[in-house]
C-alpha positions in Angstrom: -14.3 -29.1 -19.5 -11.5 -31.7 -20.2 -13.0 -32.4 -23.6 -13.1 -28.6 -24.4 -9.5 -28.2 -23.4 -8.3 -31.2 -25.4 -10.2 -29.8 -28.5 -8.5 -26.4 -28.1 -5.1 -27.9 -28.3 -5.9 -30.5 -31.0 -4.8 -30.6 -34.7 -8.1 -29.1 -35.8 -8.6 -26.8 -32.8 -8.5 -22.9 -32.8 -4.8 -22.8 -31.8 -3.8 -24.9 -34.8 -6.0 -22.8 -37.1 -4.9 -19.4 -35.8 -1.2 -19.7 -34.7 1.5 -20.2 -37.4 3.7 -23.2 -36.7 1.5 -24.6 -33.9 1.6 -28.4 -33.5 -0.2 -30.3 -30.7 2.1 -31.5 -27.9 0.9 -34.1 -25.4 2.9 -32.6 -22.5 1.2 -29.2 -23.1 -2.3 -30.8 -23.3 -1.7 -32.8 -20.1 -0.7 -29.7 -18.3 -3.7 -27.7 -19.7 -6.1 -30.4 -18.5 -4.6 -30.4 -15.0 -4.8 -26.6 -14.8 -8.4 -26.6 -15.9 -9.2 -29.2 -13.2 -7.5 -27.1 -10.5 -9.3 -23.9 -11.5 -12.7 -25.6 -11.7 -12.4 -27.4 -8.4 -10.4 -24.8 -6.5 -7.5 -27.2 -5.7 -3.7 -26.9 -5.6 -1.6 -28.0 -8.6 2.2 -28.0 -8.9 3.7 -28.4 -12.4 7.3 -28.4 -13.4 7.2 -27.8 -17.2 10.4 -28.3 -19.0 11.6 -25.5 -21.5 9.6 -25.8 -24.7 6.5 -27.4 -23.2 4.4 -24.3 -24.0 3.4 -23.8 -20.4 2.2 -20.2 -20.9 -0.6 -21.3 -23.3 -1.2 -24.4 -21.1 -2.4 -22.2 -18.2 -3.7 -19.1 -20.2 -6.2 -21.1 -22.2 -7.9 -22.7 -19.2 -7.9 -19.3 -17.5 -9.7 -17.7 -20.5 -12.2 -20.6 -20.5 -12.9 -20.8 -16.8 -16.0 -19.1 -15.2 -14.3 -17.2 -12.4 -11.7 -14.4 -12.1 -8.1 -15.5 -12.5 -5.0 -13.6 -11.3 -1.7 -14.6 -13.1 1.5 -13.7 -11.3 4.9 -13.8 -12.9 8.4 -13.5 -11.4 9.6 -10.5 -13.5 8.3 -7.4 -15.1 9.7 -8.6 -18.5 7.6 -11.8 -18.4 4.6 -9.8 -17.2 4.9 -7.5 -20.2 5.4 -10.4 -22.6 2.3 -12.2 -21.2 0.0 -9.2 -21.4 1.2 -7.6 -24.6 2.1 -10.7 -26.7 0.7 -14.1 -25.4 -2.7 -13.0 -24.0 -3.8 -11.0 -27.1 -2.7 -14.0 -29.3 -4.8 -16.4 -27.3 -7.8 -14.1 -26.8 -8.0 -13.7 -30.6 -7.4 -17.5 -31.3 -10.1 -18.6 -28.8 -12.5 -15.7 -29.6 -12.6 -15.2 -25.9 -14.8 -12.5 -24.5 -12.9 -12.2 -21.2 -11.6 -8.7 -20.2 -7.9 -8.6 -19.4 -5.8 -6.1 -17.4 -2.2 -5.5 -16.5 -1.4 -4.3 -12.9 2.0 -3.4 -11.6 3.2 -2.0 -8.3 2.8 1.8 -7.8 6.5 2.6 -8.4 5.9 1.7 -12.1 3.4 4.4 -12.7 3.8 8.1 -13.3 2.6 10.4 -10.5 1.6 13.6 -12.3 1.4 15.5 -9.0 5.0 14.8 -8.1 6.2 15.4 -11.7 4.6 18.9 -11.8 5.9 19.6 -8.3 9.5 18.8 -9.4 9.3 20.5 -12.8 8.2 23.7 -11.1 11.0 23.4 -8.5 13.8 21.2 -10.0 15.0 19.2 -7.0 18.7 19.0 -8.0 21.4 20.4 -10.3 22.2 16.9 -11.6 22.0 17.3 -15.4 20.9 13.7 -15.9 17.8 14.2 -13.6 17.0 17.5 -15.4 17.2 15.9 -18.8 15.1 12.9 -17.7 12.5 15.2 -16.1 12.0 16.8 -19.5 11.6 13.4 -21.2 9.0 12.3 -18.6 7.1 15.6 -18.9 6.9 14.9 -22.7 5.8 11.3 -22.0 3.1 12.6 -19.6 1.4 14.6 -22.4 1.1 11.5 -24.6 0.5 8.5 -22.3 -2.8 6.8 -21.6 -1.6 4.2 -19.1 1.1 6.2 -17.2 3.3 3.1 -17.2 6.8 4.4 -17.1 8.1 1.2 -18.9 6.7 2.9 -22.0 8.7 6.0 -21.5 11.5 5.7 -24.1 15.0 6.5 -22.6 13.9 6.0 -19.0 15.5 2.7 -17.8 14.5 0.8 -14.6 17.4 2.4 -12.6 16.9 6.0 -14.0 17.8 8.7 -11.4 14.6 10.6 -12.1 12.2 7.8 -11.0 12.0 8.8 -7.3 10.9 12.3 -8.4 8.1 11.2 -10.8 6.6 8.1 -9.2 5.0 7.7 -5.7 5.6 5.4 -2.8 3.0 4.2 -0.2 4.7 6.7 2.1 4.5 9.8 0.0 1.2 9.1 -1.8 -1.5 11.6 -0.8 -4.4 9.3 -1.7 -7.8 11.0 -1.9 -6.3 14.3 -0.8 -4.2 14.5 -3.9 -5.3 17.2 -6.4 -4.7 14.7 -9.3 -6.7 11.8 -7.6 -9.4 11.5 -10.3 -6.8 11.2 -13.1 -4.3 9.1 -11.0 -2.8 6.3 -13.2 -2.5 3.8 -10.3 -6.1 4.3 -9.4 -7.2 3.8 -13.0 -5.0 0.6 -13.2 -6.6 -0.8 -10.0 -10.1 0.0 -11.2 -9.4 -1.8 -14.5 -8.0 -4.8 -12.6 -11.2 -4.9 -10.4 -13.4 -5.1 -13.6 -11.2 -7.6 -15.5 -11.6 -11.4 -15.7 -7.9 -12.1 -16.1 -5.3 -9.9 -14.4 -1.6 -10.1 -15.0 0.5 -9.1 -12.0 4.0 -10.0 -10.6 5.0 -11.8 -7.4 6.1 -8.6 -5.6 2.7 -7.1 -6.0 1.0 -10.2 -4.8 2.9 -10.2 -1.6 2.8 -6.5 -1.2 -1.0 -6.9 -1.3 -1.0 -9.6 1.3 1.2 -7.5 3.6 -1.2 -4.5 3.2 -4.2 -6.7 3.9 -2.5 -8.1 7.0 -2.0 -4.5 8.3 -5.7 -3.8 7.9 -5.4 -1.4 5.0 -7.3 -1.5 1.7 -6.1 -4.1 -0.8 -3.9 -3.2 -3.8 -5.6 -5.7 -6.1 -8.9 -7.5 -6.3 -9.4 -11.0 -4.9 -9.9 -13.8 -7.4 -11.3 -17.4 -7.8 -7.9 -18.7 -8.9 -4.3 -17.7 -8.8 -1.6 -19.0 -11.3 2.1 -18.4 -10.4 4.6 -18.7 -13.2 8.3 -18.7 -12.3 7.0 -20.1 -9.0 10.5 -21.2 -7.9 11.0 -17.5 -6.8 8.0 -17.4 -4.4 9.4 -18.4 -1.0 12.3 -16.0 -1.2 10.0 -13.1 -2.2 7.5 -14.1 0.4 10.2 -13.9 3.1 10.9 -10.3 2.2 7.3 -9.2 2.4 6.4 -11.2 5.6 9.3 -9.5 7.3 10.2 -5.8 7.7 12.9 -3.6 6.0 14.0 -0.3 7.4 16.0 1.6 4.7 17.7 5.0 4.9 16.7 5.4 1.3 13.1 6.1 2.5 14.5 8.6 5.0 16.4 10.4 2.2 13.2 10.4 0.1 11.4 12.0 3.0 14.1 14.7 3.4 13.9 15.4 -0.4 10.1 15.7 -0.3 10.2 18.0 2.8 12.8 20.2 1.1 10.6 20.6 -1.9 7.7 21.7 0.3 10.0 24.0 2.3 11.3 25.8 -0.8 7.9 26.1 -2.5 5.6 26.8 0.4 7.4 28.1 3.5 10.9 29.4 2.5 10.9 31.7 5.5 10.9 28.7 7.9 14.7 28.6 8.0 14.8 26.2 11.0 13.2 23.5 8.8 15.9 23.9 6.2 18.7 23.7 8.8 17.1 20.7 10.6 16.8 18.8 7.2 20.5 19.5 6.4 21.5 18.2 9.8 19.4 15.0 9.4 20.8 14.4 5.9 24.4 14.7 7.3 23.7 12.2 10.1 22.1 9.7 7.7 25.2 9.9 5.5 27.5 9.5 8.5 25.6 6.4 9.6 26.1 4.9 6.1 29.9 5.7 6.3 30.2 3.6 9.5 29.9 0.5 7.2 32.8 1.3 4.9 32.7 2.4 1.3 31.8 -0.8 -0.6 28.4 -2.5 -0.4 28.2 -5.3 2.1 25.8 -7.5 4.1 26.0 -9.2 7.5 24.6 -10.0 10.9 22.7 -7.0 12.3 23.0 -8.3 15.9 26.8 -8.2 15.6 26.8 -4.6 14.3 24.7 -3.5 17.3 27.6 -4.4 19.5 29.7 -1.7 17.7 29.5 1.5 19.8 30.3 3.8 16.9 27.4 2.4 14.8 25.0 2.7 17.8 26.0 6.3 18.4 25.5 7.1 14.7 22.1 5.5 14.8 21.1 7.4 17.9 22.2 10.7 16.2 19.9 9.9 13.2 17.0 9.3 15.6 17.7 12.5 17.6 18.0 14.6 14.4 14.8 13.0 13.0 13.0 13.8 16.3 14.2 17.5 15.9 12.8 17.6 12.3 9.5 16.2 13.7 9.3 18.9 16.4 10.0 21.6 13.8 7.3 20.1 11.5 4.8 20.5 14.4 5.3 24.2 14.1 4.8 24.2 10.4 1.5 22.2 10.3 -0.6 25.4 10.3 1.5 27.0 7.6 1.0 24.4 4.8 -1.6 21.7 4.3 1.2 19.7 2.5 3.1 19.1 5.7 0.6 16.8 7.4 1.5 13.7 5.3 5.3 13.9 5.7 4.8 14.8 9.4 3.1 11.3 9.8 5.9 9.6 7.8 8.5 11.2 10.1 6.8 9.8 13.2 6.4 6.3 11.6 10.0 6.2 10.6 11.2 7.2 14.1 9.3 4.2 15.5 10.9 1.9 12.8 14.4 3.2 13.7 13.8 2.5 17.4 12.7 -1.0 16.5 16.0 -2.0 15.0 17.5 -2.2 18.5 15.0 -4.9 19.4 16.5 -8.2 18.1 15.1 -10.6 20.6 12.3 -12.2 18.5 13.0 -15.9 17.6 12.3 -17.4 14.1 13.7 -14.3 12.4 17.0 -13.3 10.8 18.2 -9.8 11.6 20.6 -8.8 8.8 21.8 -5.6 7.1 22.8 -4.7 3.6 24.5 -1.6 2.3 24.6 -0.2 -1.2 26.9 2.7 -2.3 24.5 5.2 -0.7 22.1 3.5 1.6 21.7 1.1 4.6 18.9 -1.3 5.0 18.1 -3.4 8.1 16.0 -6.5 7.4 14.0 -8.6 9.8 13.2 -11.7 7.8 11.2 -14.8 8.9 13.1 -18.0 8.4 10.0 -20.0 7.4 7.0 -18.7 5.4 5.3 -22.0 4.8 2.7 -21.8 7.6 1.7 -18.2 6.8 1.4 -19.0 3.0 -0.6 -22.1 3.6 -3.0 -20.2 5.8 -3.4 -17.5 3.2 -4.3 -20.1 0.6 -6.8 -21.7 2.9 -8.4 -18.4 3.8 -9.0 -17.5 0.1 -10.7 -20.8 -0.8 -9.3 -20.2 -4.4 -7.6 -22.6 -6.8 -3.8 -22.3 -6.9 -1.5 -23.4 -9.7 2.3 -23.2 -9.4 4.5 -23.7 -12.4 8.1 -23.2 -13.5 10.8 -25.0 -15.6 12.8 -25.4 -12.4 10.9 -26.7 -9.3 12.4 -30.2 -8.8 15.6 -31.3 -7.2 16.8 -34.8 -8.0 13.5 -35.3 -9.9 11.4 -34.7 -6.7 9.2 -31.7 -5.8 9.3 -32.1 -2.0 11.7 -29.1 -1.5 9.4 -26.7 -3.4 6.2 -27.9 -1.7 7.7 -27.7 1.8 9.0 -24.2 1.2 5.4 -22.9 0.8 3.5 -25.4 2.9 1.8 -26.8 -0.2 -0.4 -29.9 -0.2 -1.2 -30.2 -3.9 -4.1 -32.4 -5.0 -1.9 -33.1 -8.1 1.8 -32.7 -8.9 3.3 -33.4 -12.2 6.7 -33.1 -14.0 6.2 -32.5 -17.7 9.3 -33.2 -19.8 10.7 -30.8 -22.4 9.9 -31.9 -26.0 13.4 -30.9 -27.1 15.8 -33.6 -28.4 18.6 -32.7 -25.9 20.9 -35.7 -26.8 21.1 -34.4 -30.3 20.6 -30.6 -29.8 23.1 -30.1 -26.9 26.4 -31.2 -25.5 27.4 -30.9 -21.8 31.1 -30.4 -21.2 32.7 -30.8 -17.8 36.4 -30.0 -18.7 39.2 -32.0 -17.3 42.4 -30.5 -15.7 40.7 -27.4 -14.2 41.9 -25.9 -10.9 39.6 -26.1 -7.8 36.8 -23.5 -8.0 38.3 -21.2 -5.3 41.9 -21.5 -6.6 43.8 -18.3 -7.4 44.6 -19.4 -11.0 40.9 -20.2 -11.7 40.2 -16.9 -13.5 43.2 -17.5 -15.9 41.9 -21.1 -16.5 38.4 -19.7 -17.4 39.8 -17.0 -19.7 41.9 -19.6 -21.5 39.1 -22.1 -21.9 36.5 -19.3 -22.9 38.9 -17.9 -25.6 38.9 -21.3 -27.3 35.1 -21.7 -27.1 34.5 -18.1 -28.3 36.7 -18.8 -31.3 34.9 -22.1 -32.1 31.4 -20.5 -31.6 32.3 -17.3 -33.5 31.3 -15.2 -30.5 27.7 -16.3 -29.6 28.5 -17.1 -26.0 27.0 -16.3 -22.6 29.5 -16.5 -19.7 27.5 -16.7 -16.5 29.2 -16.0 -13.1 28.4 -16.5 -9.5 30.3 -13.3 -8.4 31.0 -9.8 -9.8 34.7 -10.2 -8.8 35.2 -13.3 -11.1 33.2 -11.6 -13.9 35.5 -8.5 -13.8 38.7 -10.6 -13.7 37.6 -12.7 -16.7 36.4 -9.6 -18.6 39.9 -8.1 -18.3 41.4 -11.2 -19.7 39.0 -11.5 -22.6 38.5 -8.0 -24.0 42.1 -7.6 -25.0 42.3 -10.9 -26.8 39.2 -11.3 -28.9 37.8 -9.4 -31.9 34.1 -10.0 -31.0 32.3 -7.4 -28.9 32.0 -8.2 -25.2 29.0 -6.8 -23.3 29.2 -7.0 -19.5 26.4 -6.6 -17.0 26.5 -3.1 -15.4 27.8 -1.3 -18.5 24.2 -0.4 -19.4 20.7 -1.7 -18.6 19.9 -5.4 -19.0 17.4 -4.8 -21.8 19.9 -2.8 -23.9 22.7 -5.3 -23.4 20.4 -8.1 -24.6 19.3 -6.1 -27.6 22.9 -5.3 -28.6 23.9 -8.9 -28.1 21.0 -10.2 -30.2 21.4 -7.6 -32.9 25.1 -8.1 -33.4 24.8 -11.9 -33.8 28.4 -12.7 -32.9 28.8 -11.1 -29.5 29.9 -12.3 -26.1 27.8 -11.5 -23.0 29.1 -11.7 -19.4 26.6 -11.6 -16.6 25.9 -12.6 -13.0 22.6 -13.5 -11.2 20.1 -11.5 -13.2 21.2 -13.1 -16.5 20.8 -16.7 -15.1 17.0 -16.5 -15.6 14.3 -14.7 -17.6 16.5 -14.3 -20.6 15.3 -15.7 -23.9 17.8 -15.7 -26.8 16.7 -18.1 -29.6 18.5 -19.3 -32.7 22.1 -19.3 -33.7 22.8 -15.9 -31.8 23.6 -18.1 -28.8 25.5 -21.3 -29.2 27.4 -21.7 -26.0 26.7 -21.1 -22.3 29.7 -21.2 -20.0 29.1 -21.3 -16.2 32.1 -20.5 -13.9 31.0 -22.6 -10.9 28.1 -24.2 -9.1 25.9 -21.4 -7.8 25.9 -22.1 -4.0 24.9 -19.1 -2.0 27.8 -17.3 -0.3 28.3 -19.1 3.0 28.7 -15.8 4.9 25.2 -14.6 3.8 23.4 -13.8 7.1 20.0 -15.0 6.0 21.4 -18.3 4.8 23.3 -18.7 8.0 20.2 -18.1 10.1 18.2 -20.6 8.0 20.9 -23.2 8.3 21.1 -22.8 12.1 17.3 -23.1 12.3 17.5 -26.3 10.2 20.2 -27.8 12.4 18.1 -27.1 15.5 15.4 -29.2 13.9 17.8 -32.1 13.6 18.1 -31.8 9.8 21.2 -31.5 7.6 21.4 -27.8 6.5 23.5 -28.6 3.4 21.0 -31.2 2.1 17.9 -29.3 3.0 18.9 -25.7 2.2 22.1 -25.1 0.3 22.0 -28.0 -2.2 18.3 -27.5 -3.4 18.8 -23.8 -3.8 22.0 -24.3 -5.9 20.4 -27.1 -8.0 17.5 -24.8 -8.9 19.8 -21.8 -9.7 22.0 -24.0 -11.9 18.9 -25.3 -13.8 17.9 -21.7 -14.5 21.3 -20.9 -15.9 21.4 -24.1 -18.1 17.9 -23.2 -19.4 19.4 -20.2 -21.3 21.0 -22.5 -23.9 18.2 -24.4 -25.7 15.1 -22.3 -26.2 13.4 -24.0 -29.2 13.5 -27.2 -31.2 15.9 -25.8 -33.8 18.5 -24.5 -31.2 21.8 -26.3 -30.9 24.6 -25.6 -28.4 27.2 -26.5 -25.9 27.0 -26.1 -22.1 30.3 -25.9 -20.2 30.4 -26.0 -16.4 33.8 -25.2 -15.0 33.5 -26.9 -11.6 35.2 -30.2 -10.8 32.9 -30.8 -7.9 30.3 -32.1 -10.4 32.6 -35.1 -10.8 34.6 -35.3 -7.6 31.8 -34.8 -5.0 29.0 -37.2 -4.3 26.4 -34.4 -4.5 27.5 -33.7 -8.1 25.2 -36.5 -9.1 22.2 -34.6 -7.7 23.1 -31.7 -10.0 23.6 -33.9 -13.0 20.4 -35.9 -12.5 18.5 -32.6 -12.3 19.8 -31.3 -15.7 18.3 -32.1 -19.1 19.5 -35.4 -20.7 22.3 -33.9 -22.8 25.2 -35.9 -24.2 28.2 -35.5 -21.9 31.9 -35.1 -22.4 35.0 -34.2 -20.4 36.9 -33.2 -23.5 37.1 -29.5 -24.5 38.1 -30.6 -27.9 34.7 -32.4 -28.4 32.9 -29.2 -27.3 34.9 -27.1 -29.8 34.2 -29.6 -32.6 30.5 -29.5 -31.9 30.5 -25.7 -31.9 32.4 -25.6 -35.2 29.9 -28.0 -36.8 26.8 -26.0 -35.8 28.4 -22.6 -36.7 
């Protein structure tokens, strides 16, 4: 097998003959050989592959050549789409592979024709956006083969219409659905069961594990090997799925579903309409107890607030009343049975939020503008994940450009309970000393100082002028982003696109198409964004991305770490921040022709001892403390 893999990636191999611009790279070949070995012998492999290694082909080629079934899991839907629609077809063609491939997403991504028809017949709201979008989805429904809502033009990831045209595990009717035979989710799962290589994402992988744990049917087929790209995200996503979340959004969805049945099937059951209105009001009142803005905090603390407890008891009481009314409606409509069971299950969940005695878990809440979510999250998922791997007996490959901290992989391995047969760190082939300059400007205020936004605006204006736009400015908070945006937009002639103005995809398209624009973003723009060429010449980062110290989950993990006699800063905060920074830095140099300047506006890289851990974890760029040097470099490349 090793000989076959080496030949595939050689100067005379099928990749060189089929792919324009392909040149063999030893780091890519080394990784591909290690992946092939892990798949063949069902062992664990961990690979940090620097940007430009070509890691995607390094794991796809062995997967297409292996004998068993392989599931490839990615961190984002964008990478999932790219893998399935671009990289896999290229490689299947180049290798003349006969393997069948399939794309499988979570159920929320697929059109539910039953719910679409239900809501077209009885429009659920007088919101003109929803009505317009319903018409767009109805047109899409008549044309689509896959039912994948990502293909529906004009419907973004956060479109208001989505809850009305997709299904959840709660409201899916399963085999009782009149559209069961033509169901898009069912078809996608059948395709995945028959395929040799299936592309999924991490959320679906863990949702499947959670479903199997509860004794229900699996969402996706089992495999001989699992490959996780963007593996640095795994332990955080695993924590969400191994815990429990109780959200008022699900309760609002249930109210909306029941109201649709009430209006269409049993409009004379006035008591049901009134009880739903009463429950809707008490759910809204509960949310208002937490203030207007979104927030997060310790749930145990909130339970000591009598007003919040009283509001929660009112929701439970009103939900119980809806449940009693639904009992009377069961014989009137066969569509009541499923939401009747959901109401009972939700009542049990709400009663559970008062029980916060379990150890090894963090109890925390989060509010958005409209909803409240209470989370019960395990502090450590390593034992559970390790057992899952052992039970499958499959091969496991974990890869990302950002797994190591201080050139070591211990933090990542410990977070998932991994004991890899082989670990490797494959360097990027880019010539960082010549392609990039790292600037740590002198004379900046402390990162939390009041005058810091002014300092960043002043410095950014200079860099934007030198780079002729072409800048990403990445922030650790929305507040700082908005303050800097206010200062920039009035003083520059280049367009400024800011996260939140429109969807991430459209912002990136506009930024790339313009060629001389400035993009301001927070967390979601730090990773999974690929802008190549001269469109992006400068990345400015406002400060080191340490998680907010008042984050309740972080606090619980740090307390747990302290109880084990370890240093919470060294074991939790620092590694997380190093990996997040590496992700942000990775936006700058995306191929071997790219050139650019990275500016990090945080004195702590120089003044604190731990700054060395960050610097040693970054690519080997030339360094300067002079903003003048950075401006000169930008003027030369532009």
